[in-house]
C-alpha positions in Angstrom: 12.6 -17.9 37.4 13.9 -20.8 35.2 10.6 -20.7 33.2 11.0 -17.0 32.7 14.5 -17.3 31.4 13.5 -20.0 29.0 10.6 -17.8 27.7 13.0 -14.9 27.3 15.5 -17.1 25.5 12.7 -18.4 23.2 11.5 -15.0 22.2 15.0 -13.6 21.7 15.9 -16.6 19.6 12.8 -16.2 17.5 13.7 -12.6 16.8 17.3 -13.6 16.0 16.0 -16.1 13.4 13.9 -13.4 11.8 16.9 -11.0 11.7 18.9 -13.7 10.0 16.3 -14.8 7.5 14.9 -11.4 6.3 18.2 -10.1 4.8 18.6 -13.5 3.0 15.2 -13.1 1.5 15.4 -9.4 0.5 19.0 -9.2 -0.7 18.5 -10.9 -4.1 15.4 -8.8 -4.8 17.0 -5.5 -3.7 20.2 -6.2 -5.6 18.4 -6.6 -8.8 15.9 -3.7 -8.3 18.2 -1.1 -6.8 21.5 -2.3 -8.3 25.0 -2.0 -6.8 24.9 1.9 -6.9 21.5 2.0 -5.1 22.6 -0.4 -2.4 25.8 1.6 -2.2 24.0 5.0 -1.7 21.9 3.4 1.1 24.9 2.0 2.8 27.0 5.2 2.6 24.3 7.5 3.8 23.3 5.2 6.7 26.9 5.1 7.7 27.0 8.9 8.1 23.7 8.9 10.0 25.1 6.2 12.4 27.6 8.7 13.9 24.8 11.0 14.9 22.7 8.1 16.2 25.5 7.0 18.5 25.8 10.5 19.9 22.1 10.6 20.4 22.2 7.3 22.3 25.3 8.1 24.4 25.6 4.6 25.8 22.0 4.8 27.3 21.0 1.4 25.9 23.5 -0.7 27.8 23.7 1.5 30.9 19.9 2.1 31.0 19.0 -1.6 31.1 21.5 -2.2 33.9 20.1 0.7 36.0 16.5 -0.3 35.4 17.3 -3.9 36.4 18.8 -2.7 39.7 15.8 -0.6 40.5 13.1 -2.9 39.2 11.8 -4.0 42.7 10.9 -0.4 43.6 8.4 1.1 41.1 8.9 4.6 42.3 12.7 4.4 42.1 12.5 2.6 38.7 10.2 5.3 37.3 12.5 8.0 38.5 15.5 6.3 36.8 13.6 5.8 33.6 12.5 9.4 33.3 16.0 10.6 34.1 17.5 8.4 31.4 14.9 9.3 28.9 15.5 13.0 29.7 19.1 12.5 29.0 18.2 10.8 25.7 16.2 13.8 24.7 19.1 16.2 25.7 21.7 14.3 23.7 19.2 13.5 20.9 18.5 17.2 20.4 22.2 18.0 20.3 22.6 15.2 17.7 19.7 16.5 15.6 21.1 20.0 15.7 24.4 18.8 14.5 22.7 16.7 11.8 20.7 19.7 10.6 24.0 21.7 10.3 25.5 18.8 8.3 22.4 18.6 6.1 22.5 22.3 5.3 26.0 21.8 3.7 25.1 18.6 2.0 24.1 18.8 -1.7 24.7 15.3 -2.8 22.0 12.8 -1.6 20.3 15.7 0.3 16.8 14.1 0.0 18.0 10.8 1.2 19.8 12.3 4.1 16.6 14.2 5.1 14.8 10.8 5.2 17.5 9.2 7.2 17.0 11.9 9.9 14.0 9.7 10.9 16.5 7.2 12.2 17.8 9.7 14.8 14.2 10.4 15.9 13.5 6.7 16.2 16.6 6.3 18.4 15.5 9.1 20.7 12.1 7.6 21.1 13.5 4.0 21.6 12.9 2.9 25.2 13.9 -0.7 24.7 16.3 -0.4 27.6 13.3 -0.3 30.0 11.9 -3.6 28.8 15.3 -5.2 28.8 15.8 -4.0 32.4 12.6 -5.7 33.6 13.3 -8.7 31.3 10.2 -8.2 29.3 11.7 -9.7 26.1 8.3 -10.9 24.8 7.2 -7.4 24.1 10.5 -6.4 22.5 10.7 -9.5 20.3 7.1 -9.6 19.1 7.2 -5.9 18.3 10.5 -6.2 16.3 9.3 -9.3 14.5 6.0 -7.7 13.4 7.7 -4.5 12.3 10.5 -6.4 10.5 8.0 -8.6 8.6 5.7 -5.6 7.8 8.7 -3.6 6.5 9.8 -6.6 4.3 6.3 -6.9 2.8 6.2 -3.2 2.1 9.5 -3.3 0.3 8.3 -6.1 -2.0 5.0 -4.3 -2.7 6.3 -0.7 -3.2 9.9 -0.9 -4.3 9.8 -1.9 -7.9 12.6 0.0 -9.7 15.9 1.8 -9.2 14.1 5.2 -8.8 12.3 3.8 -5.7 15.5 4.1 -3.6 14.1 7.0 -1.7 11.0 5.0 -1.0 13.0 2.0 0.2 14.9 4.1 2.7 11.7 5.9 3.8 10.0 2.5 4.5 13.0 1.3 6.5 13.2 4.6 8.5 9.4 4.7 9.2 9.6 1.1 10.4 12.2 2.1 13.0 10.1 5.0 14.2 7.0 2.8 14.5 9.0 0.2 16.3 10.0 2.8 18.9 6.5 4.3 19.3 4.8 0.9 19.9 6.7 0.5 23.1 5.2 3.7 24.5 1.7 2.2 24.4 2.5 0.0 27.4 4.8 2.5 29.2 2.4 3.6 32.0 1.6 0.1 32.9 5.2 -0.2 34.0 6.3 3.2 35.2 4.5 6.1 36.8 4.8 9.9 36.2 7.5 11.7 38.2 7.6 15.4 38.9 10.3 17.2 36.9 11.8 18.8 40.0 12.7 15.3 41.4 14.6 14.3 38.3 18.4 14.5 38.1 19.0 14.0 34.4 22.8 14.9 34.3 23.4 12.6 37.3 23.8 9.7 34.8 25.9 11.6 32.3 29.3 10.4 33.5 28.3 6.7 33.7 26.8 6.7 30.2 30.1 8.1 28.9 31.9 5.0 30.1 29.4 2.8 28.1 29.7 5.3 25.2 33.4 4.9 24.6 33.4 1.2 23.5 30.5 2.0 21.2 32.7 4.7 19.5 35.5 2.1 18.9 33.0 -0.5 17.6 31.4 2.1 15.3 34.7 3.2 13.9 35.7 -0.2 12.6 32.2 -1.4 11.6 30.9 1.7 9.9 33.8 3.9 9.1 34.9 1.6 6.3 31.6 2.3 4.4 32.0 6.0 5.0 35.6 6.0 3.7 34.7 4.0 0.6 32.1 6.6 -0.3 34.2 9.6 0.4 37.4 8.3 -1.2 36.2 6.4 -4.2 33.1 8.6 -5.0 31.7 5.4 -6.5 28.3 4.2 -5.1 28.9 0.7 -6.7 32.0 0.1 -4.5 29.9 0.6 -1.4 27.2 -1.6 -2.9 29.7 -4.5 -3.4 31.1 -4.1 0.1 27.6 -3.8 1.7 26.4 -7.1 0.2 29.6 -9.0 1.1 29.5 -7.6 4.6 25.8 -8.4 5.1 26.4 -12.1 4.1 29.4 -12.3 6.4 27.3 -10.9 9.3 24.7 -13.6 8.8 27.3 -16.4 9.0 29.0 -14.6 11.9 25.8 -14.6 14.0 25.6 -18.4 13.7 29.1 -18.8 15.0 28.9 -16.3 17.9 25.4 -17.3 19.2 27.0 -19.7 21.8 28.7 -17.0 23.7 25.6 -15.1 24.8 24.4 -18.3 26.5 27.8 -19.0 28.1 28.4 -15.5 29.6 26.2 -15.9 32.7 27.7 -19.3 33.5 31.3 -18.1 33.1 30.5 -15.1 35.4 29.1 -17.5 38.0 32.2 -19.8 37.8 34.6 -16.8 38.2 32.7 -15.5 41.1 33.0 -18.9 42.8 36.7 -19.2 41.9 36.1 -22.3 39.8 39.0 -21.5 37.5 39.7 -25.0 36.3 36.1 -25.3 35.2 36.3 -22.0 33.3 39.4 -23.2 31.5 37.7 -26.4 30.5 34.6 -24.7 29.2 36.4 -22.0 27.3 38.8 -24.4 25.6 35.9 -26.6 24.6 34.1 -23.5 23.2 37.2 -22.5 21.2 37.3 -26.1 19.9 33.6 -25.8 18.9 34.3 -22.5 17.1 36.9 -24.3 15.0 34.5 -27.2 14.4 32.0 -24.9 12.7 34.2 -21.9 11.8 36.8 -23.7 9.6 34.3 -25.3 7.3 32.3 -22.1 7.1 35.5 -20.2 6.0 36.5 -22.8 3.5 33.0 -23.4 2.3 32.2 -19.7 1.8 35.4 -19.1 -0.2 34.6 -22.1 -2.4 31.0 -21.5 -3.1 31.1 -17.7 -3.5 32.1 -17.8 -7.2 29.0 -19.9 -8.1 26.7 -18.5 -5.5 27.0 -14.7 -6.1 25.9 -14.8 -9.7 22.5 -16.3 -9.2 21.9 -14.8 -5.7 22.9 -11.1 -6.1 22.7 -10.9 -9.9 25.2 -10.0 -12.6 25.9 -6.5 -11.3 27.7 -7.9 -8.2 30.6 -9.9 -9.8 33.2 -8.2 -7.6 31.4 -9.6 -4.5 32.8 -13.0 -5.4 36.4 -12.0 -4.7 35.4 -9.9 -1.7 33.8 -12.9 0.0 36.9 -15.0 -0.6 39.1 -12.4 1.2 36.4 -11.7 3.8 35.9 -15.4 4.7 38.7 -15.8 7.3 37.1 -13.0 9.4 34.4 -15.5 10.4 36.8 -17.6 12.5 38.7 -14.6 13.7 35.6 -12.9 15.1 34.4 -16.2 16.5 37.6 -16.5 18.6 37.5 -12.8 19.6 33.9 -13.0 20.6 34.4 -16.2 22.6 37.3 -14.8 24.6 35.6 -11.5 25.2 32.2 -13.0 26.3 33.6 -16.0 28.2 36.7 -14.7 29.8 37.4 -11.0 29.7 34.0 -9.7 30.5 33.2 -12.3 33.3 36.5 -11.6 35.0 35.9 -7.8 35.0 38.1 -6.7 32.1 35.4 -4.9 30.1 37.3 -1.6 30.1 40.6 -3.3 29.0 38.6 -5.1 26.3 37.2 -1.8 25.1 40.7 -0.3 24.8 41.6 -3.2 22.5 38.7 -2.2 20.3 40.2 1.3 20.0 43.5 -0.3 18.9 41.5 -2.3 16.3 39.7 0.8 15.2 43.1 2.6 14.7 44.4 -0.3 12.6 41.3 -0.2 10.6 41.4 3.5 10.0 45.1 3.5 8.9 44.6 0.5 6.7 41.5 2.0 5.1 43.3 5.2 4.4 46.2 3.4 2.7 44.2 0.7 0.8 40.9 2.2 -0.3 42.5 4.8 -2.6 44.3 1.9 -4.4 41.8 -1.0 -4.4 38.5 0.5 -3.2 36.1 -2.0 -1.6 38.8 -4.7 -1.6 41.0 -2.3 0.5 38.2 -1.9 3.1 37.8 -5.7 3.2 41.5 -6.3 3.8 41.5 -3.6 6.5 38.5 -5.2 8.3 40.2 -8.6 8.4 43.5 -7.1 9.5 41.8 -5.1 12.3 39.9 -8.1 13.6 43.0 -10.2 13.5 44.9 -7.7 15.6 42.0 -7.6 18.1 42.0 -11.4 18.3 45.7 -11.7 18.9 45.6 -9.1 21.8 42.6 -10.9 23.3 44.5 -14.2 23.2 47.4 -12.6 25.0 45.1 -11.0 27.6 43.3 -14.4 28.3 46.4 -16.6 28.1 46.0 -17.8 31.7 42.6 -19.3 30.9 43.5 -20.8 27.5 45.5 -24.0 26.8 46.8 -23.5 23.3 47.8 -27.2 23.2 44.3 -28.3 24.2 42.7 -25.8 21.8 44.8 -26.8 18.7 45.2 -30.6 19.2 42.2 -31.3 17.0 42.7 -28.5 14.5 44.4 -30.8 12.0 41.2 -32.9 11.9 39.1 -29.8 10.9 41.7 -28.8 8.3 41.9 -32.2 6.7 38.1 -32.5 6.7 37.9 -29.0 5.2 40.3 -29.8 2.4 38.3 -32.9 1.4 35.1 -30.7 1.5 36.8 -28.0 -0.6 37.7 -30.7 -3.2 34.0 -31.7 -3.6 32.9 -28.0 -3.7 35.4 -27.0 -6.4 34.6 -30.1 -8.5 30.9 -29.1 -8.4 31.9 -25.5 -9.3 33.8 -26.4 -12.4 31.5 -29.2 -13.6 28.0 -28.0 -12.8 25.8 -25.1 -13.8 25.4 -22.8 -10.8 21.9 -22.2 -9.4 20.0 -22.2 -6.1 19.7 -25.9 -6.3 23.4 -26.4 -7.0 24.3 -24.2 -4.0 22.0 -26.2 -1.8 23.6 -29.4 -3.0 27.1 -28.0 -2.4 26.2 -27.1 1.2 24.6 -30.5 1.8 27.3 -32.6 0.2 30.1 -30.4 1.6 28.6 -30.9 5.1 28.3 -34.7 4.7 31.9 -35.0 3.5 33.2 -32.7 6.3 31.4 -34.4 9.2 32.0 -37.8 7.6 35.8 -37.3 7.8 35.5 -36.1 11.4 33.5 -39.3 12.1 36.4 -41.3 10.8 38.7 -39.4 13.1 36.2 -40.1 15.9 36.2 -36.4 16.7 35.2 -35.8 20.3 32.7 -33.0 19.7 31.0 -34.8 16.8 30.8 -38.1 18.8 29.3 -36.1 21.8 26.8 -34.5 19.5 25.7 -37.9 18.1 25.2 -39.2 21.7 23.0 -36.2 22.5 20.9 -36.8 19.4 20.5 -40.5 20.2 19.3 -39.7 23.8 16.8 -37.2 22.4 15.4 -39.9 20.0 15.2 -42.5 22.8 13.2 -40.0 25.0 10.9 -39.3 22.1 
């Protein structure tokens, strides 16, 4: 079993690396080829389609993998569950497609692009990833996703050459999603068997999927609605383009910070089940300390290098992204804290539903702030609204988890990270004002900034840094 878990972790990690690297490779190219307006159109139209996709999915992904996992030891029962869930996906998917066709009939602007984006809904209906997740067959999922992702990237570089190729770019992306879903069907009947229609109770799962559906709505509102509102309110494709590129870069950094929590979730669930509350407190406070160790320099570093980085990376059409990234930067630490508390405390102790309600509060804050700020300051308004919404969620999460968090323990080393961050900022700003910005300069900024930051922490004999050094030394001795 341990070997199986390690393999699953390896394949999932491999895919996560590809997901992180591909946008970093394609973003500079697409920014120059499609421009801010082309990126903005793609972002806006996809945000609209996302609402129909979530209706088509109806919480099946999370709920489905759980149900499959529970029935996996009985092939007949697992097969019945699978076909019932897929039948439900077809039912909700057709409703979603019908609604989308109605929307499309009234849509004049971007009509062709919206027609292409309909393939995303089809891809979602055909997607049976939940089956493979339920039987823990992550190798198939990861290899499929990696192959399709790389193939899609190659196709973009080969065929997307100028701004008029926007339709082609969106078509390549949409077809890749459809193919990604179809590939899984080639192995389906090695896992499940056919079940007579009369044995299936499709609507039996409807109520349960709704429970999983509600948190997705909240998440969708404050992660996608901002892009929709920018497009509807400003009627300027470029504003969505600026926001999309800034948000994409933030997401890449955010993934690095939140990766620890997926690993910690099973362990925290185990500790709670066995009533080892002191151990839970120790681990979560250490995790929050770790998030500060990495999060504070990432926030300060991103804010400092953005003015030199954006010009050579995204190109001259994306000047506004510089300021957006400075304002966006704090969200990295905010989400890191929220994700840590949610994954390591609230979900393990059974407060998933309460956690979902908090997301609705955040969604409401985001909606109101967007409505007030976007008409005045466009994409900057959406950026401020996102940071504000995430901050509100973080504060409520801290209050909900106060019995498991020692704020004194959590913050007693914060001054070390801030002092180290200030010294790092001094080096980065000196380089910004005295050197010509390029890819090499940005690499030097990151390298020197990291050396200064961790060098200061070494002087403080920071506990986590010293612990990390000990682990590295042990690894070298074993080698």
